[in-house]
C-alpha positions as CSV (number, residue, x, y, z in Angstrom):
1,R,164.1,131.7,70.6
2,D,161.5,130.9,69.3
3,C,160.0,128.9,72.5
4,F,156.2,128.8,72.0
5,D,155.4,128.7,75.7
6,F,158.1,130.8,76.9
7,P,158.5,133.3,74.6
8,D,159.8,135.8,77.0
9,L,162.5,133.6,78.2
10,G,163.8,133.0,74.6
11,L,163.6,136.6,73.9
12,M,166.0,137.2,77.2
13,S,168.3,134.7,76.3
14,A,168.7,136.0,72.7
15,K,169.2,139.7,73.9
16,V,172.2,138.0,76.6
17,R,173.8,136.4,74.1
18,R,174.1,140.0,72.0
19,A,175.3,142.3,75.4
20,Y,177.6,139.2,75.8
21,R,178.7,139.2,72.1
22,Q,179.3,143.3,72.5
23,K,180.7,143.1,75.8
24,Q,177.8,145.4,77.7
25,L,176.8,142.1,79.8
26,P,177.8,143.1,83.5
27,E,180.1,140.3,84.7
28,S,178.2,139.5,87.8
29,W,175.7,138.5,85.1
30,I,178.2,136.1,83.1
31,L,179.4,134.5,86.2
32,R,175.6,133.5,87.5
33,L,174.7,132.8,83.8
34,R,178.0,130.0,83.8
35,H,176.6,129.1,86.9
36,I,173.8,127.4,85.5
37,D,175.7,126.4,81.9
38,F,174.4,128.9,80.4
39,K,175.9,128.9,76.4
40,F,176.5,132.7,75.5
41,K,177.7,130.8,71.7
42,M,175.0,128.7,70.1
43,D,176.6,127.0,67.0
44,M,173.9,127.7,64.3
45,V,173.2,124.1,63.3
46,D,172.8,123.5,67.0
47,C,170.0,126.4,67.0
48,K,168.5,125.6,64.1
49,W,167.8,121.8,65.4
50,H,166.3,123.2,69.0
51,D,164.1,125.8,66.9
52,N,162.6,122.7,65.0
53,Y,162.5,120.4,68.1
54,H,160.4,123.7,69.9
55,T,157.7,123.7,67.1
56,L,157.4,120.0,67.2
57,R,156.2,121.1,70.5
58,R,154.0,123.2,69.8
59,F,152.9,120.6,67.2
60,K,152.3,118.1,70.6
61,H,150.6,120.9,72.2
62,M,148.3,121.9,69.3
63,F,147.0,117.9,68.5
64,G,148.1,115.8,71.5
65,H,150.8,113.7,69.3
66,V,154.2,113.9,67.1
67,D,152.9,112.1,63.9
68,I,153.3,115.0,61.8
69,P,152.6,113.8,58.3
70,S,155.7,114.3,56.0
71,N,153.2,115.7,53.5
72,Y,152.0,118.6,56.1
73,T,151.0,121.8,54.5
74,D,149.7,125.4,56.1
75,P,150.6,128.5,54.1
76,H,149.9,130.4,57.5
77,D,152.7,128.6,59.4
78,P,155.9,127.8,57.5
79,K,157.7,126.6,60.2
80,M,155.6,123.8,61.0
81,V,155.5,122.7,57.3
82,E,159.7,123.1,57.7
83,C,159.1,120.7,60.8
84,A,157.6,118.1,58.9
85,R,160.7,118.0,56.3
86,W,163.0,118.0,59.9
87,I,161.3,115.2,61.6
88,Q,162.1,113.3,59.0
89,R,165.6,113.7,58.4
90,Q,165.6,112.8,62.3
91,H,164.3,109.5,61.5
92,K,166.7,109.2,58.6
93,L,169.7,109.9,60.6
94,Y,168.8,107.1,63.6
95,R,168.5,104.6,61.1
96,K,172.7,105.7,59.9
97,Q,173.7,105.3,63.4
98,T,174.4,109.4,63.3
99,L,171.7,110.9,65.6
100,Y,173.2,112.8,68.2
101,P,172.4,110.7,71.7
102,I,171.4,113.1,73.9
103,R,169.0,114.3,70.8
104,V,167.3,110.7,70.7
105,K,166.6,111.0,74.3
106,M,165.0,114.9,74.0
107,L,163.2,113.4,70.8
108,R,162.0,110.4,72.4
109,K,161.1,112.2,75.6
110,L,158.6,114.0,73.5
111,G,157.4,110.8,72.0
112,V,158.7,110.1,68.9
113,R,158.9,106.6,67.6
114,L,162.6,106.3,66.6
115,R,163.1,103.0,64.8
116,R,166.1,101.1,62.6
117,P,166.8,97.5,61.2
118,S,168.7,95.8,64.5
119,G,172.2,95.6,63.6
120,P,175.6,95.8,64.7
121,K,177.1,99.2,65.6
122,K,178.9,101.6,63.1
123,P,182.6,101.3,64.2
124,G,185.0,104.9,64.2
125,R,181.9,106.7,65.0
126,H,182.2,110.2,66.4
127,D,182.9,111.1,69.5
128,K,179.4,112.9,70.1
129,L,177.3,109.4,68.9
130,L,178.3,107.6,71.5
131,D,176.0,107.0,74.1
132,P,177.7,107.5,77.5
133,E,175.4,104.6,79.0
134,K,175.2,101.7,76.4
135,D,179.2,103.1,74.7
136,R,180.8,103.1,78.2
137,E,183.3,100.3,77.4
138,E,184.6,102.0,73.7
139,I,184.5,105.6,75.5
140,E,186.6,104.2,78.1
141,Q,189.3,102.8,75.1
142,R,189.3,106.1,73.6
143,V,189.9,107.7,76.9
144,N,192.6,105.4,77.4
145,R,193.8,105.6,73.7
146,K,194.3,109.6,73.9
147,A,196.0,109.2,77.6
148,W,198.8,106.9,75.5
149,I,199.4,109.4,72.6
150,A,199.8,112.2,74.9
151,E,202.1,110.4,77.0
152,L,204.0,109.4,73.8
153,H,204.2,113.1,72.6
154,A,205.2,114.2,76.4
155,N,208.0,111.6,75.9
156,G,209.1,113.4,72.8
157,S,207.7,110.5,70.4
158,S,204.8,110.1,68.2
159,L,202.1,107.5,66.9
160,A,203.3,107.8,63.4
161,Q,207.3,107.1,64.4
162,R,205.5,104.4,66.7
163,K,203.7,102.7,63.6
164,R,206.9,102.9,61.6
165,E,208.6,101.0,64.2
166,H,205.9,98.3,64.7
167,M,205.6,97.6,61.1
168,S,209.5,97.8,60.6
169,R,209.7,95.2,63.8
170,V,206.5,93.0,61.5
171,K,209.0,93.5,58.1
172,Q,211.9,92.1,59.7
173,R,209.7,89.1,61.0
174,K,208.4,88.2,58.1
175,Q,211.9,88.3,56.7
176,E,213.2,85.7,59.2
177,Q,210.1,83.6,58.3
178,R,211.2,83.6,55.0
179,K,214.5,82.5,55.3
180,K,213.5,80.1,57.8
181,R,211.5,78.4,55.1
182,F,214.3,78.5,52.5
183,M,216.6,77.2,54.6
184,A,214.1,74.4,55.8
185,K,213.0,73.5,52.3
186,L,217.2,73.6,50.6
187,S,217.7,71.5,53.9
188,R,214.6,69.0,52.4
189,Q,216.2,69.2,48.6
190,N,219.7,67.9,49.9
191,H,218.2,65.1,52.0
192,G,216.2,64.1,49.2
193,N,219.8,64.3,47.1
194,Q,221.3,62.2,49.6
195,S,218.9,59.8,49.6
196,S,218.7,59.7,45.9
197,Q,222.6,58.9,45.8
198,S,222.7,56.0,48.6
199,P,221.8,53.2,46.0
200,S,223.9,53.7,43.6
201,S,226.9,54.3,45.8
202,S,226.2,50.7,47.6
203,S,225.5,48.8,44.1
204,S,229.0,49.6,42.9
């Protein structure tokens, strides 16, 4: 809503969303806005993130850079003070590999230098944390896995049932291996007993 360089657009967007919630928005408006991917419902966390993002844009417009100090203080501009803490959190999230790729691109495009120690990517990341370009292979694997699970459900089965069947086969295979090892050990013992008895029988 508080877009410093387009204040009228921010206010209009807020009024449109309010009219949509109150079911006072004409259907023709709804169709046109959906055609340009306008979001009628905004998550409050996302709204707050974008609010701080536009505050950072305002800081860059004022000072020519985005290196806002963490101890920035201005009693007349509390939003800028909050933005200073916010950008520090973005750096921490990036180092933990929990910052959404789309937000990484937006911050870097603005000039924010995001860095983290080199190392392997964390396994089991949320789908939103996967980069469509860099994590294409993992995204494809997840899509195939979801399709496979959907096929199981369609056939009246489930992933849990398949896991139980797999564990049952593994258990049965291990039992068979233990049985083979036991029989082989027993056979070696019998063979050893026969070998130790053969000299005495020949000497008699």
